[in-house]
C-alpha positions as CSV (number, residue, x, y, z in Angstrom):
1,M,0.0,0.0,0.1
2,K,2.9,2.5,0.7
3,Q,4.5,1.6,-2.4
4,L,1.1,2.5,-4.2
5,Y,1.0,5.5,-2.4
6,T,4.6,6.7,-3.2
7,R,4.0,5.9,-7.0
8,V,0.4,7.5,-7.1
9,K,2.2,10.7,-5.5
10,D,5.3,10.9,-7.7
11,Y,3.1,10.5,-10.8
12,L,0.7,13.3,-9.5
13,S,3.9,15.4,-8.9
14,H,5.4,15.4,-12.3
15,N,2.3,15.2,-14.4
16,A,-0.1,18.4,-15.2
17,L,-3.4,16.8,-15.1
18,Y,-4.9,19.7,-13.6
19,L,-4.8,21.3,-17.1
20,F,-7.4,18.8,-18.2
21,F,-9.4,18.9,-14.8
22,L,-9.7,22.7,-15.0
23,P,-12.0,23.1,-18.1
24,L,-13.9,20.0,-17.1
25,F,-14.9,21.3,-13.6
26,F,-15.4,24.8,-15.2
27,I,-17.9,23.0,-17.7
28,L,-19.5,20.7,-15.3
29,N,-19.9,23.2,-12.8
30,G,-21.6,25.4,-15.1
31,Y,-23.7,22.6,-16.5
32,N,-25.1,21.9,-13.4
33,Q,-26.2,25.3,-12.6
34,L,-28.4,25.2,-15.4
35,F,-28.8,21.7,-15.7
36,G,-30.8,20.2,-18.5
37,F,-30.6,23.6,-20.4
38,I,-27.3,23.8,-21.9
39,P,-27.4,22.4,-25.4
40,A,-24.5,19.8,-25.9
41,I,-23.0,21.8,-28.7
42,E,-23.0,24.6,-26.4
43,V,-20.9,22.4,-24.2
44,S,-19.0,21.4,-26.8
45,I,-17.9,24.5,-28.2
46,N,-17.0,26.1,-24.7
47,T,-15.2,23.0,-23.8
48,G,-13.1,23.3,-26.9
49,A,-12.6,26.9,-26.7
50,I,-11.0,26.6,-23.3
51,L,-8.6,24.1,-24.3
52,L,-7.7,26.0,-27.6
53,L,-7.2,29.0,-25.0
54,M,-5.0,26.8,-22.9
55,L,-2.6,25.6,-25.6
56,L,-2.0,29.0,-26.9
57,F,-1.0,30.0,-23.4
58,Y,1.0,26.7,-22.9
59,F,3.4,26.4,-26.1
60,P,4.8,30.1,-26.4
61,T,5.5,29.9,-22.3
62,R,7.0,26.6,-23.0
63,L,9.8,28.1,-25.1
64,L,10.3,31.1,-22.8
65,F,10.7,29.1,-19.6
66,L,12.1,25.9,-21.1
67,S,10.0,24.0,-18.8
68,S,7.0,21.9,-19.2
69,S,6.0,22.5,-15.5
70,K,6.5,26.2,-15.5
71,A,4.3,26.4,-18.7
72,A,1.5,24.1,-17.4
73,V,1.6,26.3,-13.9
74,F,1.4,29.7,-16.0
75,T,-1.2,28.4,-18.2
76,F,-3.3,27.1,-15.5
77,I,-3.1,30.2,-13.4
78,I,-4.1,32.7,-16.2
79,T,-6.9,30.3,-17.3
80,L,-8.1,30.2,-14.1
81,V,-8.4,33.8,-13.5
82,I,-9.7,34.1,-17.3
83,L,-12.6,31.6,-16.5
84,A,-13.2,32.7,-12.7
85,F,-13.1,36.5,-13.6
86,G,-17.1,36.9,-13.5
87,Y,-17.4,35.2,-10.0
88,L,-14.3,37.2,-8.4
89,H,-15.6,40.6,-10.0
90,D,-19.0,40.2,-8.5
91,T,-17.6,39.1,-5.2
92,L,-15.9,42.5,-5.6
93,K,-18.7,44.5,-6.3
94,D,-20.5,42.7,-3.2
95,F,-17.4,43.7,-0.9
96,F,-16.5,47.0,-2.3
97,P,-19.5,48.7,-4.0
98,G,-18.7,52.0,-5.7
99,S,-14.9,51.2,-5.2
100,A,-12.1,52.0,-8.0
101,I,-11.1,48.2,-7.6
102,I,-13.9,47.2,-9.5
103,K,-13.7,49.8,-12.5
104,Y,-12.5,47.8,-15.8
105,K,-9.9,50.7,-16.2
106,Y,-7.8,49.8,-12.9
107,L,-8.8,46.1,-12.7
108,L,-7.5,45.1,-16.1
109,P,-4.2,46.9,-15.7
110,V,-3.8,45.2,-12.3
111,L,-4.3,42.1,-14.1
112,G,-2.0,42.7,-16.7
113,L,0.8,43.4,-14.1
114,G,-0.1,40.3,-12.3
115,A,0.2,38.3,-15.2
116,A,3.9,39.9,-15.7
117,L,4.8,39.5,-12.2
118,L,3.9,35.9,-12.6
119,V,6.0,35.5,-16.0
120,F,9.0,36.9,-14.1
121,V,8.7,34.7,-10.7
122,L,8.3,31.4,-12.9
123,Y,11.2,32.7,-15.2
124,R,13.3,33.2,-12.1
125,T,12.7,30.4,-9.9
126,K,15.0,27.5,-9.9
127,N,12.3,25.5,-8.2
128,T,11.2,22.2,-10.0
129,L,7.4,23.0,-8.7
130,S,6.7,19.4,-7.9
131,G,5.0,20.1,-4.8
132,T,3.0,22.9,-6.8
133,V,2.0,20.3,-9.3
134,L,1.0,17.7,-6.8
135,Y,-1.0,20.4,-4.9
136,L,-3.0,21.7,-8.4
137,N,-3.7,18.1,-9.4
138,T,-5.0,17.1,-5.9
139,L,-7.3,20.2,-6.0
140,M,-8.5,19.7,-9.3
141,I,-9.4,16.2,-9.0
142,C,-11.3,16.7,-5.7
143,L,-13.1,19.6,-7.2
144,F,-13.9,17.7,-10.2
145,A,-15.1,14.3,-8.2
146,S,-17.5,17.1,-6.3
147,E,-19.0,18.1,-9.4
148,V,-19.4,14.6,-10.7
149,Y,-21.3,13.9,-7.4
150,N,-23.1,17.1,-7.8
151,T,-24.0,15.8,-11.5
152,F,-25.7,12.8,-10.1
153,K,-27.5,14.8,-7.1
154,T,-29.0,17.2,-9.2
155,Y,-29.8,14.7,-12.0
156,Q,-32.1,13.1,-9.3
157,T,-33.5,16.2,-7.9
158,N,-34.4,17.2,-11.8
159,L,-36.4,13.6,-12.0
160,T,-38.6,15.8,-9.5
161,V,-38.6,18.7,-10.4
162,Q,-38.3,18.4,-14.3
163,N,-37.2,21.9,-14.7
164,L,-40.6,23.3,-14.2
165,I,-42.1,26.1,-11.8
166,D,-44.7,23.7,-10.8
167,P,-43.8,20.2,-11.6
168,N,-46.4,18.9,-9.4
169,F,-49.4,19.8,-12.0
170,S,-51.5,19.8,-8.6
171,V,-54.5,21.3,-10.5
172,Y,-54.4,18.9,-13.5
173,N,-54.5,16.2,-10.9
174,Q,-57.3,17.7,-9.0
175,Y,-59.2,18.0,-12.4
176,K,-62.0,15.8,-12.5
177,P,-65.4,17.0,-14.1
178,A,-68.8,15.4,-13.4
179,E,-69.4,14.4,-17.2
180,K,-67.5,14.5,-20.4
181,L,-68.7,17.6,-22.4
182,A,-69.2,17.4,-26.5
183,D,-66.7,18.7,-28.4
184,S,-69.4,21.2,-30.3
185,S,-69.8,22.7,-26.5
186,K,-66.2,23.3,-25.8
187,P,-65.4,27.2,-26.7
188,D,-62.1,28.3,-28.2
189,I,-59.8,30.2,-25.9
190,Y,-57.6,33.2,-26.9
191,F,-55.4,34.4,-24.1
192,L,-53.5,37.7,-25.3
193,I,-51.0,39.1,-23.1
194,F,-49.4,42.4,-23.6
195,D,-46.5,42.5,-21.3
196,E,-46.4,45.2,-18.6
197,M,-50.0,46.6,-19.4
198,G,-51.3,48.3,-16.6
199,G,-54.8,48.7,-15.3
200,S,-56.4,51.7,-16.3
201,A,-57.3,52.9,-12.8
202,A,-53.8,52.2,-11.6
203,L,-52.2,54.0,-14.4
204,K,-54.4,57.3,-13.9
205,D,-53.8,57.2,-9.8
206,C,-50.3,57.0,-10.0
207,W,-49.2,58.1,-13.3
208,N,-51.9,60.3,-14.7
209,I,-51.9,58.2,-17.7
210,D,-55.6,58.2,-19.2
211,N,-56.0,54.5,-20.8
212,S,-59.9,54.3,-20.2
213,F,-60.3,54.2,-23.7
214,I,-59.6,50.5,-24.2
215,D,-61.9,49.8,-21.1
216,T,-64.8,51.6,-23.1
217,F,-64.1,49.7,-26.3
218,L,-63.7,46.2,-24.4
219,T,-66.9,46.9,-22.7
220,K,-68.6,48.0,-25.7
221,K,-67.2,44.6,-27.2
222,G,-69.0,42.6,-24.2
223,F,-66.0,42.2,-22.1
224,Y,-66.0,42.3,-18.3
225,V,-63.0,44.6,-17.3
226,V,-61.6,43.6,-14.1
227,P,-61.5,47.1,-12.2
228,Y,-58.9,46.3,-9.3
229,A,-57.3,43.4,-11.0
230,R,-53.9,42.3,-10.1
231,S,-51.1,40.2,-11.1
232,N,-49.6,37.7,-8.2
233,Y,-46.3,38.4,-9.1
234,S,-44.4,41.5,-10.7
235,W,-42.3,39.5,-13.3
236,T,-43.2,38.0,-16.4
237,V,-41.8,34.3,-15.6
238,H,-43.5,34.0,-12.4
239,S,-46.7,35.4,-13.3
240,V,-47.8,33.7,-16.6
241,S,-46.5,30.7,-14.9
242,T,-48.8,30.8,-11.9
243,T,-51.5,31.8,-14.5
244,F,-51.1,28.6,-16.4
245,N,-50.5,26.6,-13.4
246,M,-53.5,28.1,-11.6
247,N,-51.5,27.9,-8.4
248,Y,-48.9,29.5,-6.4
249,M,-45.4,28.5,-6.8
250,A,-44.4,26.1,-3.8
251,D,-42.3,28.0,-1.4
252,T,-39.3,25.2,-1.8
253,L,-39.1,25.5,-5.1
254,I,-39.7,29.2,-5.7
255,P,-37.0,30.7,-8.0
256,L,-35.7,34.1,-7.0
257,L,-35.4,37.3,-8.8
258,D,-32.6,37.3,-11.0
259,D,-31.8,33.8,-10.9
260,P,-31.3,32.5,-14.6
261,K,-32.9,29.1,-13.6
262,S,-36.2,30.8,-12.8
263,Y,-36.4,32.3,-16.1
264,L,-35.4,29.1,-17.7
265,Y,-37.9,27.4,-15.9
266,A,-40.4,29.3,-17.1
267,T,-39.5,28.5,-20.9
268,N,-40.4,25.2,-20.1
269,S,-43.2,26.2,-17.8
270,F,-45.4,28.2,-20.1
271,L,-45.3,25.0,-22.5
272,N,-45.8,22.3,-19.9
273,N,-48.4,23.3,-17.1
274,S,-51.6,22.3,-15.6
275,L,-53.7,24.2,-18.0
276,M,-52.1,23.0,-21.3
277,S,-52.4,19.4,-19.7
278,I,-56.3,19.7,-19.4
279,L,-56.8,21.2,-22.4
280,K,-55.1,18.6,-24.5
281,K,-56.8,16.2,-22.6
282,E,-60.1,17.6,-23.6
283,G,-58.9,17.6,-26.9
284,Y,-57.5,21.0,-27.7
285,D,-55.2,22.0,-30.2
286,I,-52.5,24.3,-28.5
287,F,-50.9,27.4,-30.4
288,Q,-48.4,29.1,-28.8
289,Y,-47.0,32.6,-30.2
290,Q,-44.8,34.0,-27.7
291,P,-40.8,34.8,-27.8
292,I,-40.2,33.4,-24.3
293,S,-39.9,29.4,-24.6
294,F,-37.2,28.1,-26.7
295,G,-38.4,25.9,-29.9
296,I,-41.4,28.4,-30.9
297,K,-41.4,27.5,-34.9
298,D,-40.4,30.2,-36.9
299,L,-39.8,32.6,-34.6
300,P,-38.1,35.5,-36.6
301,G,-35.8,36.2,-33.8
302,K,-34.1,35.0,-30.8
303,P,-36.2,33.9,-27.3
304,F,-36.2,36.9,-25.2
305,F,-33.9,34.8,-22.7
306,Y,-31.4,33.7,-25.2
307,K,-28.5,34.9,-23.7
308,Y,-29.1,32.9,-20.3
309,R,-28.9,29.7,-22.1
310,Y,-26.1,30.3,-24.9
311,Y,-24.0,32.9,-23.3
312,H,-24.2,31.1,-19.9
313,F,-20.5,29.9,-19.8
314,F,-19.0,33.1,-22.0
315,Y,-20.5,35.8,-19.1
316,K,-18.3,34.0,-16.5
317,T,-15.1,34.8,-18.5
318,L,-12.8,37.8,-18.6
319,P,-13.5,38.0,-22.7
320,G,-17.6,37.5,-21.7
321,R,-17.7,40.1,-19.1
322,I,-15.3,42.5,-21.5
323,H,-17.8,41.9,-24.3
324,R,-21.0,42.4,-22.0
325,D,-19.8,45.3,-20.3
326,I,-17.2,47.2,-22.5
327,Y,-17.5,46.0,-26.0
328,W,-21.1,47.4,-26.5
329,N,-20.1,50.8,-25.0
330,L,-17.1,51.6,-27.1
331,S,-18.6,54.0,-29.7
332,I,-21.8,55.6,-30.0
333,K,-22.2,54.3,-33.5
334,R,-22.0,50.6,-32.3
335,K,-24.4,51.2,-29.5
336,V,-26.8,53.1,-31.9
337,Q,-26.4,50.2,-34.3
338,N,-27.1,47.4,-31.6
339,M,-30.3,49.4,-30.5
340,T,-31.4,49.4,-34.3
341,E,-30.9,45.7,-34.9
342,H,-32.7,44.7,-31.6
343,N,-35.7,47.3,-32.3
344,N,-35.8,45.4,-35.7
345,E,-36.2,42.0,-34.4
346,K,-38.3,42.9,-31.7
347,D,-40.7,44.5,-34.4
348,R,-40.5,41.5,-36.6
349,I,-41.4,39.2,-33.3
350,L,-44.2,41.4,-32.7
351,K,-45.8,41.4,-36.2
352,Y,-45.2,37.5,-36.7
353,I,-47.3,37.0,-33.2
354,L,-49.9,39.4,-34.5
355,G,-50.1,37.6,-37.8
356,K,-50.3,34.2,-36.6
357,V,-52.7,35.1,-33.9
358,K,-55.2,36.7,-36.6
359,E,-54.2,33.5,-38.8
360,S,-55.4,31.1,-35.9
361,A,-59.1,32.2,-36.5
362,S,-59.3,30.7,-39.5
363,K,-58.9,27.1,-37.9
364,K,-62.8,26.5,-37.2
365,D,-62.7,22.9,-37.4
366,Q,-60.9,22.1,-34.0
367,Q,-61.1,23.2,-30.2
368,K,-58.2,25.5,-29.9
369,F,-56.4,27.4,-27.3
370,V,-54.1,30.4,-28.6
371,Y,-51.5,32.2,-26.6
372,G,-50.1,35.3,-28.2
373,H,-47.6,37.3,-26.0
374,F,-46.9,40.9,-27.0
375,L,-43.5,42.4,-25.5
376,I,-45.1,45.8,-25.4
377,P,-46.0,48.4,-24.0
378,H,-43.0,46.9,-21.6
379,D,-39.7,48.6,-22.5
380,P,-37.5,49.2,-24.6
381,Y,-39.8,52.0,-26.0
382,I,-39.4,51.6,-29.8
383,Y,-42.9,52.7,-31.1
384,D,-44.8,55.8,-31.1
385,S,-48.4,55.6,-30.0
386,S,-49.4,54.9,-34.1
387,G,-47.0,52.0,-34.2
388,N,-44.3,53.7,-35.9
389,L,-40.7,52.4,-35.1
390,L,-38.7,55.3,-33.5
391,T,-35.1,56.0,-34.6
392,P,-32.9,54.8,-31.8
393,T,-31.1,57.9,-29.9
394,L,-28.8,58.1,-26.9
395,N,-29.8,60.8,-24.3
396,P,-27.1,61.1,-21.4
397,K,-29.6,63.6,-19.8
398,R,-32.6,61.1,-19.8
399,K,-35.0,61.5,-16.8
400,K,-37.5,59.2,-15.0
401,S,-40.5,61.0,-16.5
402,D,-39.1,60.6,-20.0
403,G,-40.0,56.9,-19.3
404,I,-43.2,57.1,-18.2
405,K,-44.0,59.4,-21.4
406,E,-42.4,56.9,-23.9
407,Y,-44.3,54.0,-21.9
408,E,-47.6,55.7,-22.5
409,Q,-47.2,55.9,-26.3
410,Q,-46.2,52.5,-26.6
411,L,-49.4,51.6,-24.2
412,Y,-51.8,53.3,-26.8
413,Y,-50.0,51.2,-30.0
414,A,-50.8,48.2,-27.6
415,D,-54.4,49.8,-27.3
416,K,-54.6,49.6,-31.1
417,L,-53.4,45.9,-31.4
418,I,-56.0,45.1,-28.9
419,Q,-58.7,46.8,-31.1
420,E,-57.6,44.8,-34.1
421,L,-57.2,41.5,-32.4
422,V,-60.4,41.5,-30.7
423,T,-62.3,42.7,-33.8
424,H,-60.6,40.2,-36.0
425,I,-61.4,37.2,-33.6
426,Q,-64.9,38.0,-32.8
427,T,-65.4,38.4,-36.4
428,N,-63.5,35.5,-38.1
429,N,-63.7,32.8,-35.3
430,K,-66.5,30.6,-34.2
431,K,-69.0,32.6,-31.7
432,N,-68.3,30.2,-28.8
433,T,-64.7,31.8,-28.1
434,V,-63.6,33.0,-24.9
435,I,-61.5,35.8,-25.2
436,I,-58.8,36.9,-22.5
437,V,-56.6,40.1,-22.9
438,A,-54.3,40.8,-19.8
439,G,-51.3,42.5,-18.6
440,D,-48.8,39.9,-17.1
441,H,-48.2,42.4,-14.2
442,G,-48.5,46.3,-13.8
443,Y,-46.2,49.1,-14.9
444,R,-43.2,48.2,-12.8
445,Y,-41.0,51.3,-12.8
446,Y,-40.6,54.5,-11.1
447,T,-42.2,53.0,-7.7
448,H,-40.7,51.8,-4.7
449,P,-40.0,48.0,-4.3
450,G,-42.9,46.3,-3.7
451,Q,-45.5,48.9,-4.2
452,D,-49.2,47.8,-5.0
453,Y,-49.4,49.7,-8.4
454,M,-46.7,47.3,-10.1
455,Y,-49.3,44.4,-9.5
456,R,-52.4,46.5,-10.9
457,N,-52.5,44.6,-14.1
458,M,-55.3,44.9,-17.0
459,N,-57.6,42.0,-17.2
460,A,-60.5,41.7,-19.6
461,I,-62.5,38.7,-20.1
462,Y,-65.2,38.0,-22.9
463,F,-67.7,34.9,-22.2
464,P,-69.5,34.5,-25.5
465,D,-72.8,34.2,-23.1
466,G,-72.1,37.3,-21.5
467,N,-72.7,35.9,-18.0
468,Y,-70.0,37.1,-15.5
469,Q,-71.9,36.0,-12.3
470,T,-68.1,34.2,-11.1
471,L,-66.0,36.9,-11.8
472,Y,-65.5,39.6,-9.3
473,P,-63.6,43.0,-9.0
474,T,-60.4,42.4,-7.1
475,M,-59.6,38.8,-8.8
476,S,-55.8,38.0,-9.4
477,S,-54.5,36.0,-12.5
478,V,-54.1,32.8,-10.5
479,N,-57.7,32.5,-10.5
480,T,-58.5,33.5,-14.4
481,F,-58.1,29.9,-15.8
482,R,-59.8,28.1,-12.3
483,I,-62.9,30.4,-13.2
484,V,-62.9,29.4,-17.3
485,L,-62.6,25.7,-16.6
486,N,-65.4,25.9,-13.8
487,K,-67.6,27.8,-16.2
488,Y,-67.2,25.6,-19.5
489,F,-65.9,22.2,-18.1
490,D,-67.4,22.1,-14.6
491,A,-64.1,21.6,-13.0
492,K,-65.5,22.5,-9.4
493,L,-61.9,24.2,-8.8
494,P,-62.0,26.2,-5.6
495,M,-60.5,29.8,-5.6
496,L,-57.3,30.7,-4.4
497,K,-56.7,33.6,-1.7
498,D,-55.9,36.7,-4.1
499,E,-52.4,37.3,-3.0
500,S,-49.3,39.2,-4.5
501,I,-45.9,38.1,-3.7
502,Y,-42.8,40.4,-3.8
503,I,-39.9,38.7,-4.9
504,T,-36.1,40.0,-4.5
505,P,-32.9,38.2,-5.1
506,Q,-33.0,36.9,-1.4
507,T,-36.5,36.4,-0.4
508,Q,-40.1,36.8,-1.1
509,T,-42.8,38.7,0.8
510,R,-46.8,37.9,0.5
511,F,-49.2,40.4,1.0
512,V,-52.7,40.6,0.3
513,K,-54.8,43.7,-0.9
């Protein structure tokens, strides 16, 4: 046994295995953070990029030092700093907020001097570095082994959670209607979300924005406009997932604000939830025209949370942070070009969803659920009130009141789309059609955190029989489809308490209004 120990120790003291374990650990650690969401091609590309980077450091320094051990140690340390830069920078920002040390113009020269000092020390040292090699090998093998263990642990958790906000499908399991309805009596259902569309009363009370026109239009069209409607969460991913699951997120699984996993959970939860499962069971065809989930067919642009998935590894690194934080800001011309490209893509996506929702009205030979998600009046504010694309400008003297004015203009364009869609659906779809027009949450900005107004969303519901006895003035989004299923499928689902939940990066707070 002692002889084996000696042989293993000698091997680990003279072979730079840590150079192979470093990229494997980085990739596996990052994959486990978003387990099940990172495509294999992204794993392969990023692994290959790290290995190439290490080769670019190793061979020149091997010629410089005339030592493979020194070149390997230098390559490891430099690569480690590059890969871990995002974590190190975020830690510095937490400990020294506003300090000069977190600014790139100071931090990058310090890193450059550190690299030069490392070259000098390694060049001058006569040490064989066998102790350093042994330590780095042992460290990286242990870290890699721990990450392999985390992979199996995460896999087991994923079998239960299924990368969904509500993996239990509790409402679907409760759904036991007394009798099966004939297909002819089942209504088509249109669910049209306008992102961050506040309720008219809240917009008037808090920001003096008069949007009563759209309430009047919808009322004339036979809608019940919920006067004091509210969302259950103030963020799209939480709000819409809760609406579709018809249940609040479990405290044990609730994703916190700015956690990338919560956004990616939602991309799955929009497609796979209690409501969709119930409607499929009832023979419905599901049409989703939304830019949130991955895999939406023919979407003329990238899904909203594209970067969380495809830039996950890159934005952890030094080059990724420079690209994210500095590169786009190098010139006014580049910034305007980026804004123009982004605005054009957003416009293409909105026009695509608008066209698809209209087109669906011609499908009259099937029961269907149509979900259209429009990313207005939410910022960026790229439209005027008539829907014309604005020319991107950079305004260094921008005030908070500017955002409110821009929101108001884009809000009025959203009103035009609502009129257009409602008129088209009621004219061209079958008469037995439920239409829900809602904001996923209220206007969120320029209020203090957790303020009630950010939950005061628009919610207008059209039942073809005009009977709105089951609706009530203070209903929240979690009960929307409970009411629809009770009315049209005799689901007998109980109403939940109408709560709004404020989520921060650390915690959540429930309150009832």
